[in-house]
VONU-857528 format. One line per field, with one value per residue: residue in three letters; x, y, z of N, C-alpha, C, O in turn. Coordinates in Angstrom, 2 decimals, always signed. Layout:
N
residuo <- (ala,...)
n.xx <- (X,...)
n.yy <- (Y,...)
n.zz <- (Z,...)
ca.xx <- (X,...)
ca.yy <- (Y,...)
ca.zz <- (Z,...)
c.xx <- (X,...)
c.yy <- (Y,...)
c.zz <- (Z,...)
o.xx <- (X,...)
o.yy <- (Y,...)
o.zz <- (Z,...)
! end
This chain:
77
residuo <- (met,trp,thr,leu,asp,glu,leu,cys,ala,phe,val,arg,thr,thr,pro,ala,thr,val,tyr,thr,trp,arg,lys,his,gly,arg,ala,pro,lys,ala,tyr,lys,ile,gly,arg,his,leu,leu,phe,ala,glu,ala,asp,val,arg,ala,trp,leu,lys,ala,cys,ala,glu,asp,ala,arg,ala,val,asp,asp,ala,asp,asp,thr,thr,asp,gly,pro,gly,ala,gly,ala,asp,gly,ser,gly,trp)
n.xx <- (-15.80,-18.59,-19.83,-23.08,-23.17,-21.13,-22.21,-24.45,-23.21,-22.03,-24.22,-25.56,-27.69,-29.90,-29.59,-32.17,-33.58,-32.30,-33.03,-35.78,-35.77,-34.75,-36.83,-38.80,-37.62,-35.84,-33.20,-29.57,-27.90,-27.29,-25.18,-25.60,-23.79,-23.45,-24.89,-24.63,-24.95,-23.47,-22.14,-21.18,-18.94,-19.08,-21.68,-23.17,-22.51,-23.53,-26.25,-26.75,-26.31,-28.40,-30.57,-30.24,-30.64,-33.31,-34.50,-33.92,-35.45,-38.04,-38.06,-37.79,-40.19,-42.00,-41.43,-42.68,-45.31,-47.77,-48.51,-51.03,-54.38,-53.73,-54.99,-57.01,-59.57,-59.15,-59.31,-57.21,-56.81)
n.yy <- (+53.40,+54.21,+53.74,+53.29,+54.90,+56.74,+57.99,+59.17,+60.97,+62.65,+63.81,+64.78,+63.47,+60.89,+57.28,+56.17,+58.02,+57.71,+55.06,+55.47,+57.15,+55.26,+53.42,+54.88,+55.30,+57.44,+57.65,+57.68,+55.47,+52.24,+49.60,+46.36,+44.50,+41.54,+42.03,+44.70,+48.11,+49.86,+52.78,+54.31,+56.98,+58.58,+58.02,+59.09,+61.81,+62.39,+61.93,+63.95,+66.18,+65.85,+66.14,+68.82,+70.06,+69.36,+70.76,+73.37,+73.49,+73.33,+75.69,+77.53,+77.08,+77.94,+80.64,+81.53,+82.11,+84.62,+85.32,+85.84,+85.93,+85.40,+83.56,+82.65,+83.61,+85.47,+84.56,+83.47,+80.81)
n.zz <- (-19.65,-17.67,-14.36,-12.84,-10.54,-11.15,-13.41,-12.20,-10.45,-12.31,-13.70,-11.59,-10.10,-8.80,-8.46,-8.54,-10.09,-12.57,-13.12,-13.43,-15.68,-17.51,-17.53,-18.83,-21.24,-21.53,-20.80,-21.07,-23.39,-22.16,-21.02,-20.01,-17.91,-16.56,-13.52,-13.55,-14.63,-17.23,-18.73,-21.69,-22.12,-24.42,-25.29,-23.19,-23.35,-25.91,-25.43,-23.53,-25.16,-27.00,-25.25,-24.51,-26.99,-27.43,-25.33,-26.11,-28.44,-27.40,-25.89,-27.99,-29.33,-27.41,-27.45,-29.71,-29.26,-28.63,-26.12,-23.52,-24.75,-27.33,-28.88,-31.76,-31.40,-29.48,-26.91,-25.54,-25.41)
ca.xx <- (-17.17,-18.97,-20.81,-24.29,-22.81,-20.36,-23.18,-25.25,-22.36,-21.81,-25.44,-26.08,-28.99,-29.84,-29.83,-33.62,-33.97,-31.80,-33.90,-37.04,-35.49,-34.64,-38.18,-39.55,-36.86,-35.22,-31.85,-28.54,-27.71,-26.57,-24.77,-25.74,-22.73,-23.85,-25.97,-24.19,-25.17,-22.31,-22.47,-20.03,-18.88,-19.56,-23.14,-23.70,-22.36,-24.48,-27.56,-26.85,-26.44,-29.76,-31.47,-30.10,-31.28,-34.75,-34.90,-33.90,-36.59,-39.22,-37.96,-38.06,-41.62,-42.67,-41.20,-43.48,-46.65,-47.86,-48.98,-52.48,-55.20,-53.16,-55.83,-57.68,-60.76,-58.75,-59.58,-55.97,-56.74)
ca.yy <- (+53.12,+54.75,+52.99,+54.05,+55.94,+57.77,+58.74,+59.98,+62.08,+63.55,+64.56,+65.23,+62.88,+59.66,+56.06,+55.99,+58.86,+57.07,+53.91,+56.00,+57.55,+54.05,+52.84,+55.70,+55.43,+58.77,+57.59,+57.37,+54.06,+51.53,+48.22,+45.55,+43.50,+40.85,+42.81,+46.10,+48.98,+50.67,+53.81,+54.84,+58.43,+59.18,+57.90,+60.04,+63.16,+62.51,+62.03,+65.29,+67.11,+65.70,+66.75,+70.27,+70.46,+69.24,+71.87,+74.59,+73.43,+73.67,+77.12,+78.27,+76.95,+78.81,+82.02,+81.90,+82.52,+86.05,+85.54,+85.75,+86.56,+85.16,+82.64,+83.27,+84.32,+86.40,+83.99,+83.03,+79.34)
ca.zz <- (-19.27,-16.37,-13.57,-12.52,-9.56,-11.84,-14.20,-11.27,-9.98,-13.45,-14.00,-10.29,-9.82,-8.02,-9.24,-8.74,-11.23,-13.78,-13.36,-13.95,-17.06,-18.31,-17.64,-19.78,-22.47,-21.60,-20.24,-22.07,-23.69,-21.10,-21.29,-18.80,-17.78,-15.35,-12.88,-13.51,-15.77,-17.59,-19.69,-22.43,-21.99,-25.67,-25.30,-22.20,-23.89,-27.01,-24.80,-22.96,-26.28,-27.51,-24.25,-24.62,-28.24,-27.20,-24.46,-26.92,-29.35,-26.60,-25.59,-29.22,-29.60,-26.44,-27.83,-30.88,-28.86,-28.35,-24.77,-23.29,-25.76,-28.64,-29.64,-32.90,-30.92,-28.43,-25.58,-24.90,-25.39)
c.xx <- (-17.41,-19.96,-22.04,-23.96,-22.02,-21.26,-23.98,-24.45,-22.19,-23.03,-26.16,-27.52,-28.81,-30.02,-31.32,-34.11,-33.51,-32.66,-35.25,-36.86,-35.42,-36.01,-39.00,-38.78,-36.15,-33.80,-30.83,-28.43,-26.86,-26.25,-24.89,-24.69,-22.99,-25.03,-25.65,-24.56,-23.91,-22.72,-21.19,-20.07,-19.42,-21.09,-23.78,-23.63,-23.32,-25.90,-27.77,-27.04,-27.86,-30.78,-31.43,-30.78,-32.80,-35.26,-34.91,-35.09,-37.88,-39.22,-38.30,-39.55,-42.41,-42.54,-42.07,-44.89,-46.63,-48.42,-50.49,-53.25,-54.72,-53.98,-56.56,-58.90,-60.44,-58.94,-58.32,-55.84,-56.37)
c.yy <- (+53.64,+53.82,+53.88,+55.19,+57.07,+58.63,+59.69,+61.18,+63.11,+64.41,+65.03,+64.77,+61.59,+58.44,+55.84,+56.81,+58.23,+55.85,+54.37,+56.44,+56.33,+53.44,+53.57,+55.94,+56.77,+58.80,+57.39,+55.86,+53.41,+50.12,+47.46,+44.45,+42.78,+41.59,+44.30,+46.84,+49.80,+51.60,+54.30,+56.36,+59.10,+59.12,+58.91,+61.46,+63.40,+62.67,+63.42,+66.34,+67.06,+66.32,+68.27,+70.78,+70.40,+70.41,+73.18,+74.63,+73.80,+75.16,+77.95,+78.22,+77.85,+80.28,+82.46,+82.31,+84.00,+86.35,+85.43,+86.51,+86.31,+84.19,+83.38,+84.06,+85.30,+85.86,+83.59,+81.52,+78.83)
c.zz <- (-17.86,-15.68,-13.37,-11.55,-10.21,-12.73,-13.31,-10.76,-11.10,-13.73,-12.74,-10.05,-9.05,-8.93,-9.51,-9.93,-12.54,-14.12,-13.93,-15.39,-17.97,-18.55,-18.71,-21.08,-22.64,-21.05,-21.36,-22.26,-22.60,-21.57,-19.99,-18.85,-16.46,-14.75,-12.82,-14.79,-15.99,-18.72,-20.36,-22.36,-23.25,-25.75,-24.35,-22.75,-25.06,-26.47,-24.20,-24.06,-26.84,-26.55,-24.34,-25.88,-28.11,-26.35,-25.23,-27.87,-28.62,-26.28,-26.83,-29.55,-28.65,-26.83,-29.00,-30.51,-28.50,-26.97,-24.66,-24.36,-27.18,-29.47,-30.74,-32.46,-29.81,-27.02,-24.83,-24.84,-26.73)
o.xx <- (-16.55,-20.80,-22.03,-24.42,-22.21,-21.10,-24.16,-24.99,-22.21,-22.90,-27.25,-28.43,-27.68,-30.54,-31.70,-34.95,-34.26,-32.97,-35.79,-37.71,-35.96,-36.31,-39.79,-39.22,-35.89,-33.24,-31.18,-28.82,-25.84,-26.95,-24.34,-24.72,-22.77,-26.06,-26.32,-24.50,-23.34,-23.53,-20.23,-21.13,-20.14,-21.72,-24.81,-24.59,-23.87,-26.68,-28.84,-27.83,-28.45,-31.74,-32.47,-31.42,-33.51,-36.32,-35.80,-35.67,-38.72,-40.25,-39.00,-40.11,-43.40,-43.45,-42.19,-45.62,-45.59,-48.76,-51.15,-52.84,-55.22,-53.70,-56.72,-59.24,-61.35,-58.75,-58.36,-54.87,-56.26)
o.yy <- (+53.54,+53.20,+55.06,+56.32,+58.24,+59.85,+60.86,+62.28,+64.31,+65.60,+65.61,+65.58,+61.23,+58.56,+55.37,+56.35,+58.21,+55.62,+53.71,+56.15,+56.34,+52.99,+52.95,+56.72,+57.19,+59.88,+56.98,+55.08,+53.95,+49.54,+47.88,+43.58,+43.34,+41.75,+45.06,+46.28,+50.36,+51.24,+54.65,+56.97,+60.10,+60.07,+59.50,+62.22,+64.49,+63.46,+64.01,+67.27,+68.10,+66.96,+68.92,+71.83,+71.28,+70.97,+74.01,+75.69,+74.51,+75.82,+78.95,+79.21,+78.45,+81.07,+83.66,+82.82,+84.54,+87.50,+84.98,+87.58,+86.91,+84.02,+84.60,+85.07,+85.91,+86.58,+83.40,+81.00,+77.62)
o.zz <- (-16.98,-16.32,-13.70,-11.73,-9.87,-12.79,-13.64,-10.65,-10.84,-13.98,-12.81,-9.83,-8.70,-10.04,-10.58,-10.70,-13.51,-15.29,-14.82,-16.24,-19.08,-19.66,-19.42,-21.92,-23.77,-20.85,-22.46,-21.39,-22.18,-22.40,-18.96,-19.72,-15.38,-15.40,-12.12,-15.88,-15.05,-19.58,-19.68,-22.54,-23.15,-26.23,-24.66,-22.64,-25.19,-27.01,-24.36,-23.91,-27.13,-26.98,-24.26,-25.86,-28.60,-26.63,-25.04,-28.09,-29.17,-26.38,-26.73,-30.01,-29.06,-26.58,-29.26,-31.37,-28.12,-26.67,-25.59,-24.81,-28.12,-30.66,-30.68,-33.08,-29.24,-26.04,-23.61,-24.28,-26.92)
! end
């Protein structure tokens, strides 16, 4: 199990960012033990994999546009 500080070091971010991710439901699964958050390494790696897949899906969707003027009326909107 990783502490919040260990997670932050691994993903190179701050505890405040992790708290924001948790608030918006975008953080890896956490276990609250007393007043401490702990993260299972397998959960963190699965979360990172899911984030990477989501990013690839967005990139692939962006690649399907034909650029400016691609709208049906040629307006680009």
